[in-house]
C-alpha positions in Angstrom: -10.8 -26.6 28.6 -11.7 -23.0 29.5 -13.5 -21.2 26.7 -12.6 -17.6 25.7 -15.4 -15.1 25.1 -15.0 -12.2 22.7 -18.1 -10.1 22.5 -21.0 -12.4 21.8 -18.7 -15.0 20.3 -17.0 -18.1 21.8 -13.6 -18.9 20.4 -13.4 -22.6 19.4 -10.1 -23.0 17.8 -7.3 -21.0 16.1 -7.4 -20.9 12.3 -4.3 -18.9 11.6 -2.7 -15.5 12.1 -1.1 -12.7 10.2 0.3 -9.2 10.7 -3.1 -7.7 11.6 -4.2 -10.3 14.1 -5.1 -13.9 15.1 -8.0 -15.6 13.4 -10.2 -18.0 15.3 -13.2 -20.1 14.5 -16.0 -18.7 16.7 -19.6 -19.5 17.5 -22.3 -17.1 18.8 -25.3 -18.0 21.0 -27.4 -18.6 18.0 -25.1 -21.3 16.6 -23.7 -19.2 13.8 -20.0 -19.7 12.9 -17.6 -17.0 11.9 -13.9 -16.4 11.3 -13.2 -13.9 14.0 -10.0 -11.9 13.9 -8.7 -10.6 17.2 -6.7 -7.5 16.2 -3.2 -6.9 17.4 -2.6 -3.9 19.7 -0.5 -2.0 17.1 -3.5 -2.1 14.7 -5.9 -0.4 17.2 -3.4 1.2 19.6 -5.2 4.5 20.1 -8.6 6.1 19.6 -7.6 7.4 16.1 -6.8 3.9 15.0 -10.0 2.5 16.3 -12.0 5.3 14.6 -10.2 4.5 11.4 -11.1 0.8 11.8 -14.7 1.8 12.5 -14.9 3.8 9.3 -13.5 0.9 7.3 -15.8 -1.7 8.9 -18.8 0.5 8.2 -18.0 0.5 4.5 -17.0 -3.2 4.3 -20.3 -4.1 5.8 -22.0 -2.8 2.6 -20.1 -5.4 0.5 -22.7 -8.1 -0.3 -21.6 -10.9 -2.7 -21.8 -14.7 -2.7 -18.1 -14.7 -3.5 -17.0 -12.5 -0.6 -16.8 -13.5 3.1 -18.7 -10.5 4.3 -18.4 -9.0 7.8 -21.0 -10.3 10.2 -19.9 -8.5 13.3 -17.3 -6.2 14.6 -16.4 -4.1 17.7 -13.6 -1.7 17.2 -14.2 -0.1 20.6 -14.4 -3.2 22.8 -11.8 -4.3 25.4 -10.8 -6.9 22.7 -11.4 -5.3 19.3 -12.3 -7.8 16.6 -13.8 -8.3 13.2 -15.8 -11.4 12.4 -16.5 -12.6 8.8 -18.6 -15.4 7.3 -16.8 -18.7 7.9 -16.1 -20.9 4.9 -15.3 -24.5 5.8 -12.9 -25.2 3.0 -9.2 -25.1 2.0 -7.5 -22.0 0.7 -6.6 -22.0 -2.9 -2.9 -22.2 -1.9 -3.5 -25.4 0.0 -5.8 -26.9 -2.5 -3.5 -26.4 -5.5 -0.5 -27.7 -3.5 -2.4 -30.8 -2.5 -4.3 -31.6 -5.7 -2.6 -29.7 -8.5 -3.7 -26.7 -10.6 -7.2 -26.0 -11.8 -8.1 -26.4 -15.5 -10.9 -26.2 -18.0 -14.3 -25.1 -16.9 -13.2 -25.2 -13.2 -10.5 -22.6 -13.8 -12.8 -20.4 -15.9 -15.4 -20.6 -13.1 -12.8 -19.7 -10.5 -11.6 -16.7 -12.5 -15.1 -15.4 -13.1 -16.2 -15.7 -9.5 -13.1 -14.0 -8.2 -13.5 -11.1 -10.6 -17.2 -10.7 -9.6 -16.1 -10.7 -6.0 -13.7 -7.8 -6.6 -16.4 -5.9 -8.6 -18.6 -6.1 -5.5 -15.8 -4.9 -3.3 -15.0 -1.9 -5.6 -18.6 -0.9 -5.9 -18.5 -0.4 -2.1 -15.6 2.0 -2.6 -13.0 -0.4 -1.2 -9.7 -1.7 -2.5 -8.8 -5.2 -1.3 -5.1 -4.8 -1.9 -4.1 -8.3 -0.8 -5.7 -10.7 -3.3 -3.5 -13.8 -3.2 -4.0 -17.6 -3.1 -4.0 -17.8 0.7 -6.8 -15.2 0.9 -9.1 -17.2 -1.4 -11.0 -20.1 0.2 -12.7 -22.7 -1.9 -16.3 -23.7 -1.2 -16.3 -26.7 -3.5 -15.3 -25.2 -6.8 -16.4 -21.7 -5.9 -13.8 -19.2 -4.6 -14.7 -17.0 -1.7 -12.5 -13.9 -1.1 -11.5 -13.4 2.5 -9.4 -11.2 4.7 -9.8 -7.5 4.2 -6.8 -6.9 6.6 -5.1 -4.7 4.1 -8.2 -3.2 2.5 -8.4 0.6 2.4 -11.3 2.9 1.5 -10.8 4.1 -2.0 -11.8 7.6 -1.1 -10.1 7.9 2.3 -6.6 9.3 2.0 -6.3 9.3 5.7 -5.7 5.6 5.6 -2.6 5.8 3.5 0.6 4.6 5.2 3.9 5.6 3.6 7.3 3.9 3.9 5.8 0.6 4.8 5.1 -2.2 2.3 2.0 -4.2 3.0 1.2 -7.4 1.1 2.9 -10.4 -0.5 5.5 -9.2 -3.1 4.6 -11.7 -5.9 0.9 -10.6 -5.8 1.4 -6.9 -5.4 0.8 -4.6 -8.4 3.9 -2.8 -9.8 2.5 0.7 -9.0 2.5 -0.3 -5.3 6.2 -1.3 -5.5 7.0 2.0 -7.3 5.5 3.8 -4.2 2.3 5.0 -6.0 -1.1 5.0 -4.3 -3.0 2.0 -5.7 -6.3 2.1 -7.6 -8.8 -0.5 -8.8 -6.2 -1.6 -11.4 -4.0 -2.9 -8.6 -6.6 -5.5 -7.6 -6.9 -6.4 -11.3 -3.2 -7.2 -11.3 -3.5 -9.3 -8.1 -6.5 -11.1 -9.6 -4.4 -12.1 -12.6 -1.5 -13.3 -10.5 -3.9 -15.4 -8.3 -5.6 -16.9 -11.4 -2.2 -17.7 -12.9 -1.3 -19.6 -9.7 -4.6 -21.4 -9.8 -4.0 -22.5 -13.4 -0.3 -23.4 -13.2 0.4 -24.2 -9.6 3.2 -21.7 -9.6 3.5 -18.0 -8.6 3.7 -16.2 -11.9 6.7 -14.1 -10.9 8.6 -17.0 -9.4 10.1 -17.4 -6.0 13.3 -16.4 -4.3 14.4 -13.3 -2.4 11.6 -10.8 -2.1 13.7 -8.1 -3.8 14.2 -10.3 -6.9 10.5 -11.2 -7.0 9.5 -7.5 -6.7 11.9 -6.6 -9.5 10.2 -9.1 -11.8 6.8 -7.7 -10.9 8.0 -4.2 -11.8 9.4 -5.4 -15.1 6.4 -7.5 -16.0 8.6 -10.7 -16.3 6.0 -13.4 -15.6 5.8 -17.1 -16.5 2.4 -18.3 -17.7 3.6 -21.5 -19.4 0.9 -24.2 -19.1 -2.0 -21.8 -18.3 -5.3 -22.5 -20.1 -5.1 -20.5 -23.4 -8.5 -18.9 -23.2 -7.8 -17.6 -19.7 -4.2 -16.8 -20.3 -5.2 -14.1 -22.8 -7.0 -12.2 -20.1 -4.4 -12.9 -17.4 -1.6 -11.6 -19.6 -3.5 -8.4 -20.3 -4.3 -7.9 -16.6 -0.6 -8.3 -15.7 0.5 -5.4 -17.8 2.9 -3.2 -15.7 1.0 -0.1 -16.8 -2.3 0.1 -14.8 -3.9 2.2 -17.5 -3.4 -0.7 -20.0 -5.1 -3.3 -17.9 -8.7 -4.4 -18.6 -11.3 -3.4 -16.1 -12.9 -6.0 -13.9 -16.4 -5.6 -15.5 -14.7 -6.2 -18.9 -13.0 -9.3 -17.6 -16.3 -10.6 -16.1 -18.0 -10.0 -19.5 -15.4 -12.0 -21.4 -15.3 -14.8 -18.8 -19.1 -15.1 -18.7 -19.2 -15.7 -22.5 -18.5 -19.2 -23.9 -14.9 -19.7 -24.7 -14.1 -18.9 -28.4 -13.0 -21.6 -30.6 -9.5 -21.3 -32.0 -8.1 -19.1 -29.3 -4.4 -19.9 -29.0 -1.6 -18.2 -27.3 2.1 -19.1 -28.0 3.6 -20.8 -25.0 6.4 -18.9 -23.2 9.8 -20.3 -22.8 10.2 -22.5 -19.8 13.5 -20.9 -18.9 14.1 -19.4 -15.5 11.6 -16.7 -14.6 14.4 -14.4 -13.4 15.8 -14.0 -16.9 14.7 -10.9 -18.7 11.8 -11.6 -21.0 9.9 -9.6 -23.5 6.3 -9.4 -22.5 4.1 -10.0 -25.5 0.4 -9.4 -25.7 -1.7 -12.0 -27.6 -5.3 -11.2 -28.6 -8.0 -13.8 -29.3 -9.2 -13.8 -32.9 -12.9 -13.1 -33.3 -15.2 -15.9 -34.5 -16.8 -13.7 -37.2 -14.5 -10.7 -37.4 -17.2 -8.3 -36.3 -17.0 -8.3 -32.5 -14.8 -5.5 -31.2 -12.5 -6.4 -28.3 -13.4 -5.2 -24.8 -9.9 -3.9 -24.3 -6.8 -3.6 -26.5 -3.3 -2.5 -26.0 -2.6 1.2 -26.4 -2.2 2.0 -30.1 1.3 2.7 -31.2 2.2 6.3 -31.7 1.6 7.5 -35.2 4.5 9.3 -36.8 3.6 12.6 -38.2 4.0 13.1 -41.9 6.8 15.3 -43.3 4.1 17.8 -44.3 2.6 17.9 -40.8 6.1 18.4 -39.2 6.7 21.3 -41.5 3.4 22.8 -40.6 4.1 22.4 -36.9 7.5 24.1 -37.2 6.0 26.9 -39.2 3.4 27.5 -36.5 6.2 27.6 -33.9 8.1 30.1 -36.0 5.0 32.2 -36.4 4.6 32.2 -32.7 8.2 33.4 -32.3 7.6 36.1 -34.9 4.6 37.3 -32.9 6.6 37.5 -29.7 9.4 39.4 -31.6 6.9 41.9 -33.1 5.3 42.4 -29.7 8.6 43.1 -28.0 9.6 45.6 -30.8 6.2 47.3 -30.6 5.8 47.5 -26.8 8.6 45.9 -24.9 7.3 46.2 -21.3 3.8 45.4 -22.2 5.0 42.3 -24.1 7.1 41.2 -21.2 4.2 41.5 -18.8 1.8 39.8 -21.2 4.2 36.8 -21.7 4.8 36.6 -18.0 1.0 36.3 -17.4 0.6 33.8 -20.2 3.5 31.6 -18.9 2.2 31.7 -15.4 -1.3 30.6 -16.5 0.1 27.8 -18.7 2.4 26.4 -16.0 -0.4 26.7 -13.4 -2.8 24.8 -15.6 -0.1 22.2 -16.4 0.7 21.6 -12.7 -3.0 21.3 -11.9 -3.5 18.8 -14.8 -0.4 16.7 -13.7 -1.8 16.5 -10.1 -5.2 15.5 -11.4 -3.8 12.9 -13.7 -1.6 11.5 -10.9 -4.6 11.1 -8.5 -6.7 9.6 -11.2 -4.0 7.0 -12.2 -3.6 6.1 -8.5 -7.3 5.6 -7.5 -9.3 5.6 -10.8 -11.8 8.2 -12.0 -14.1 9.7 -9.3 -17.1 11.9 -9.6 -15.5 14.6 -7.6 -12.3 14.9 -9.7 -13.2 18.3 -11.1 -14.2 20.0 -7.9 -11.2 18.4 -6.2 -8.9 19.9 -8.8 -10.6 23.3 -8.4 -10.1 23.3 -4.7 -6.5 22.4 -5.0 -5.7 24.8 -7.8 -4.6 27.7 -5.5 -2.0 25.3 -4.0 -1.0 24.3 -7.5 -0.5 28.0 -8.3 1.8 28.5 -5.3 3.7 25.4 -6.3 4.2 26.6 -9.9 5.3 30.2 -9.0 9.1 29.5 -8.2 9.7 27.7 -11.5 7.6 30.2 -13.4 9.7 33.1 -12.0 12.9 31.2 -12.9 11.8 30.6 -16.4 10.7 34.3 -17.0 13.9 35.7 -15.4 16.0 33.4 -17.6 14.2 34.5 -20.7 14.6 38.2 -19.8 18.3 37.7 -19.1 18.7 36.1 -22.5 17.0 39.1 -24.1 19.3 41.4 -22.1 22.4 39.4 -23.3 21.1 39.7 -26.9 21.0 43.5 -26.5 24.5 43.5 -25.0 25.8 41.5 -27.9 24.2 44.0 -30.3 25.9 46.8 -28.5 29.3 45.1 -28.5 28.9 44.2 -32.2 27.9 47.8 -33.1 24.6 46.8 -34.5 22.1 49.6 -35.4 19.8 50.4 -32.4 16.8 49.6 -34.6 17.8 45.9 -34.5 18.3 45.6 -30.8 14.7 44.9 -29.8 14.3 42.4 -32.6 17.2 40.3 -31.4 16.2 40.7 -27.8 12.7 39.6 -28.6 14.0 36.5 -30.5 16.3 35.6 -27.5 13.5 36.2 -25.1 11.0 34.0 -27.0 13.6 31.1 -27.3 14.2 31.4 -23.5 10.5 31.1 -22.8 10.3 28.0 -25.1 13.5 26.2 -24.0 14.4 27.6 -20.6 14.1 25.7 -17.2 10.6 24.6 -16.5 9.5 25.3 -20.1 8.1 21.8 -20.6 4.9 22.9 -18.9 4.7 25.7 -21.4 5.4 23.7 -24.5 3.0 20.9 -23.6 -0.2 22.9 -23.4 0.8 25.1 -26.4 1.7 22.0 -28.4 -1.6 20.4 -27.4 -3.4 23.4 -28.9 -1.3 23.9 -32.0 -0.7 20.3 -33.1 -4.3 19.5 -33.9 -4.5 22.8 -35.9 -1.4 21.7 -37.9 -2.8 18.3 -38.8 -4.9 19.7 -41.6 -4.1 22.2 -44.3 -7.2 24.3 -43.5 -6.5 24.5 -39.8 -2.8 25.4 -40.5 -3.7 28.1 -42.9 -6.1 29.7 -40.5 -3.6 29.5 -37.6 -0.9 31.1 -39.7 -3.2 33.9 -40.9 -4.1 34.7 -37.3 -0.5 34.7 -36.0 1.1 36.4 -38.9 -1.7 38.9 -39.0 -1.2 39.9 -35.4 2.6 40.1 -35.9 2.0 42.2 -39.0 -0.3 44.5 -37.1 2.4 45.1 -34.4 5.0 45.8 -37.1 2.6 48.3 -38.8 2.1 50.1 -35.5 5.9 50.4 -35.1 6.3 51.8 -38.5 3.5 54.4 -37.9 4.3 55.4 -34.3 7.6 53.8 -33.3 8.1 51.7 -30.2 5.8 52.3 -27.3 7.9 52.3 -24.1 5.0 52.6 -21.8 5.2 53.0 -18.8 8.5 54.8 -19.6 8.5 58.0 -21.7 11.3 56.8 -23.9 14.0 54.2 -24.5 15.7 53.1 -21.3 19.2 53.1 -22.7 21.5 56.1 -22.6 24.2 56.5 -25.2 26.7 57.7 -22.6 26.9 54.5 -20.5 26.5 52.3 -23.6 29.7 53.8 -25.0 31.5 51.8 -22.4 30.6 48.5 -24.2 31.2 49.7 -27.8 34.3 48.3 -29.6 
């Protein structure tokens, strides 16, 4: 039979194929064996795609772990582009479990530990695997070896993102991927947990059936872990949390798995009903042997309800802020409007920047360059925030104008007009369209001050002191209409609105 040569490798037999290419068992002239993937034309269809592959390969070559089938050779630019990885002569986890049944006891714990350590090594190289599943884990005896970086992407390279195209196996994809968010290291934690669950139960944790039904269960966190080893189930259930921020990190999982199993760890079994039925995902934590050891991770604490006294203090601070705005409008209307406009613009700009930073961090984890990245993008965030900022400010000004008009129609004394206008303007800033990004930073500053009586008293003294100073200035000199020389209204045209 005629042999096929690819680079320095001779293809011996076909091992399998996937969307990225066909995998062959190959041997080089030194007698080394490798799993060589010949890439399909659509993967490396142009120079840009080949350059992208070269970047990814150069990073993946830095992954060194006994639990990872590392790259031994690659040629993105050859006539037949390929990637060759260490060959493991063993069955996949999928085939092994289907043939011999699920793993248990020490074997399952060893499997979970090694697979977590493999992903730690992958992440340390700046790579996300993104396709951890039973068919991509090969068993070398009892030791799992992670293979197939076909869907891996450089954690720092946004140029590799593809939108509108779902890659991966639905039952082993993280919920954030199914929601259309860019995955981070926590996505591999979720896939690790789903794979360990399969290894320990022989079933896909999110069941089978139409892909859309499976993906819906993944998004909702409706998994079936009945029969999974209790000491492992605790960690698997935590890692399957739909919220990536609530999942344990891989180093934390490795630390727990490497320790001897704690005695007395029990987890209530789930109902063996159909997986597709809605379930309530509960989190069970192992009790400590001595009560002194803190957990490596824990669910997010429940929100603490503020006391009645604290709520009263918060509201009083808000009213003091409104009083300051009213006093400023009465003392110097145009200066107050300009000052509030600048303040609103800065608050909303900061909120947009913070939202973008948080979104990027949630998607790919914390990076050393997060702060400089946010600084570089801040001018763009400013431009993004401008339209909604203008809408909010104009809405508040119009409400103030309507308040003046209502005073004119009702025949209120002119001395009250600015007070009512300032109150309406302040409420418009606080409750108008886009005001959430004003309330959030202001609340983030004032809520801590209102938690204690001392902080509240100091805050009230400052706000009411400033409002009192503005009121005193009005009593001494009257309203300052700068840059105008006097009040903008004229009694002649206002008479048209009087009753």
